[in-house]
C-alpha atoms as an extended CHARMM CRD file, in Angstrom:
* protein
*
        61  EXT
         1         1  MET       CA             23.9710000000      188.6070000000       49.1820000000  PROA      1               0.0000000000
         2         2  SER       CA             22.3380000000      188.0410000000       52.5510000000  PROA      2               0.0000000000
         3         3  THR       CA             20.1860000000      190.6140000000       54.2910000000  PROA      3               0.0000000000
         4         4  THR       CA             22.6390000000      190.9000000000       57.1840000000  PROA      4               0.0000000000
         5         5  ARG       CA             25.4900000000      191.7260000000       54.8310000000  PROA      5               0.0000000000
         6         6  LYS       CA             23.3880000000      194.3460000000       53.0320000000  PROA      6               0.0000000000
         7         7  ILE       CA             22.4540000000      195.9750000000       56.3420000000  PROA      7               0.0000000000
         8         8  ALA       CA             26.0880000000      195.9780000000       57.4960000000  PROA      8               0.0000000000
         9         9  ILE       CA             27.2710000000      197.5800000000       54.2510000000  PROA      9               0.0000000000
        10        10  GLY       CA             24.4640000000      200.1460000000       54.4140000000  PROA      10              0.0000000000
        11        11  LEU       CA             25.3340000000      201.0730000000       57.9980000000  PROA      11              0.0000000000
        12        12  GLY       CA             29.0100000000      201.4060000000       57.0730000000  PROA      12              0.0000000000
        13        13  VAL       CA             28.2600000000      203.7030000000       54.1420000000  PROA      13              0.0000000000
        14        14  ALA       CA             25.7970000000      205.7580000000       56.1810000000  PROA      14              0.0000000000
        15        15  GLY       CA             28.2910000000      206.0630000000       59.0380000000  PROA      15              0.0000000000
        16        16  GLY       CA             31.0060000000      207.2210000000       56.6740000000  PROA      16              0.0000000000
        17        17  ALA       CA             28.6760000000      209.7870000000       55.1370000000  PROA      17              0.0000000000
        18        18  LEU       CA             27.7100000000      211.1140000000       58.5680000000  PROA      18              0.0000000000
        19        19  LEU       CA             31.3580000000      211.3550000000       59.6170000000  PROA      19              0.0000000000
        20        20  ALA       CA             32.2720000000      213.2160000000       56.4220000000  PROA      20              0.0000000000
        21        21  ALA       CA             29.3330000000      215.5820000000       56.8660000000  PROA      21              0.0000000000
        22        22  TRP       CA             30.3220000000      216.2760000000       60.4840000000  PROA      22              0.0000000000
        23        23  LEU       CA             33.9900000000      216.8630000000       59.5870000000  PROA      23              0.0000000000
        24        24  LEU       CA             33.1200000000      219.2360000000       56.7490000000  PROA      24              0.0000000000
        25        25  THR       CA             30.7200000000      221.4900000000       58.6490000000  PROA      25              0.0000000000
        26        26  GLY       CA             31.3760000000      224.4970000000       60.8370000000  PROA      26              0.0000000000
        27        27  ASP       CA             34.8380000000      225.4040000000       62.0400000000  PROA      27              0.0000000000
        28        28  ARG       CA             36.1130000000      221.8390000000       61.4620000000  PROA      28              0.0000000000
        29        29  LYS       CA             35.9640000000      222.3300000000       57.6810000000  PROA      29              0.0000000000
        30        30  LYS       CA             39.2550000000      224.2390000000       57.3330000000  PROA      30              0.0000000000
        31        31  LYS       CA             41.0940000000      221.9670000000       59.7660000000  PROA      31              0.0000000000
        32        32  THR       CA             39.8580000000      218.8640000000       57.9530000000  PROA      32              0.0000000000
        33        33  LYS       CA             40.8270000000      220.2060000000       54.5280000000  PROA      33              0.0000000000
        34        34  ASP       CA             44.2960000000      221.1800000000       55.7720000000  PROA      34              0.0000000000
        35        35  PHE       CA             44.7910000000      217.7640000000       57.3760000000  PROA      35              0.0000000000
        36        36  VAL       CA             43.7170000000      215.8600000000       54.2500000000  PROA      36              0.0000000000
        37        37  ALA       CA             45.8430000000      218.0470000000       51.9670000000  PROA      37              0.0000000000
        38        38  LYS       CA             48.9240000000      217.5920000000       54.1600000000  PROA      38              0.0000000000
        39        39  ARG       CA             48.4920000000      213.8180000000       54.3020000000  PROA      39              0.0000000000
        40        40  ALA       CA             47.9530000000      213.6560000000       50.5320000000  PROA      40              0.0000000000
        41        41  ASN       CA             51.1690000000      215.5910000000       49.8990000000  PROA      41              0.0000000000
        42        42  ASP       CA             53.0820000000      213.3420000000       52.3110000000  PROA      42              0.0000000000
        43        43  PHE       CA             51.6660000000      210.3060000000       50.5310000000  PROA      43              0.0000000000
        44        44  LYS       CA             52.6820000000      211.6580000000       47.1170000000  PROA      44              0.0000000000
        45        45  LYS       CA             56.2130000000      212.3970000000       48.3360000000  PROA      45              0.0000000000
        46        46  ALA       CA             56.5580000000      208.9290000000       49.8380000000  PROA      46              0.0000000000
        47        47  PHE       CA             55.7220000000      207.1930000000       46.5600000000  PROA      47              0.0000000000
        48        48  ALA       CA             57.2350000000      209.6570000000       44.0890000000  PROA      48              0.0000000000
        49        49  LYS       CA             60.0090000000      208.2820000000       41.9500000000  PROA      49              0.0000000000
        50        50  ASP       CA             63.0550000000      210.4270000000       41.3510000000  PROA      50              0.0000000000
        51        51  THR       CA             63.7320000000      210.1980000000       37.6230000000  PROA      51              0.0000000000
        52        52  ASP       CA             66.7080000000      212.5640000000       37.7370000000  PROA      52              0.0000000000
        53        53  VAL       CA             68.7540000000      210.3960000000       40.0640000000  PROA      53              0.0000000000
        54        54  GLU       CA             70.4200000000      207.4300000000       38.4180000000  PROA      54              0.0000000000
        55        55  ASP       CA             71.4970000000      204.3180000000       40.2620000000  PROA      55              0.0000000000
        56        56  PRO       CA             75.2990000000      204.4570000000       40.5430000000  PROA      56              0.0000000000
        57        57  ASP       CA             75.5250000000      200.6560000000       40.6890000000  PROA      57              0.0000000000
        58        58  VAL       CA             74.5110000000      198.8480000000       37.5480000000  PROA      58              0.0000000000
        59        59  HSD       CA             73.1460000000      195.3890000000       38.1540000000  PROA      59              0.0000000000
        60        60  TYR       CA             73.5420000000      192.8620000000       35.3700000000  PROA      60              0.0000000000
        61        61  VAL       CA             71.8060000000      189.5140000000       35.3960000000  PROA      61              0.0000000000
């Protein structure tokens, strides 16, 4: 791996860590947690499969 790529990856990781630290400090902490929790629940609902509902049309091959 080249030096440039290592530096770019290091800066990306460090930037992400700084952003996370900034979002989780002070009065932003509760807002950030609420936002992440809401988005996670929306994501779960979007990809949840309903096992109780059966397909009324049966498709035979």
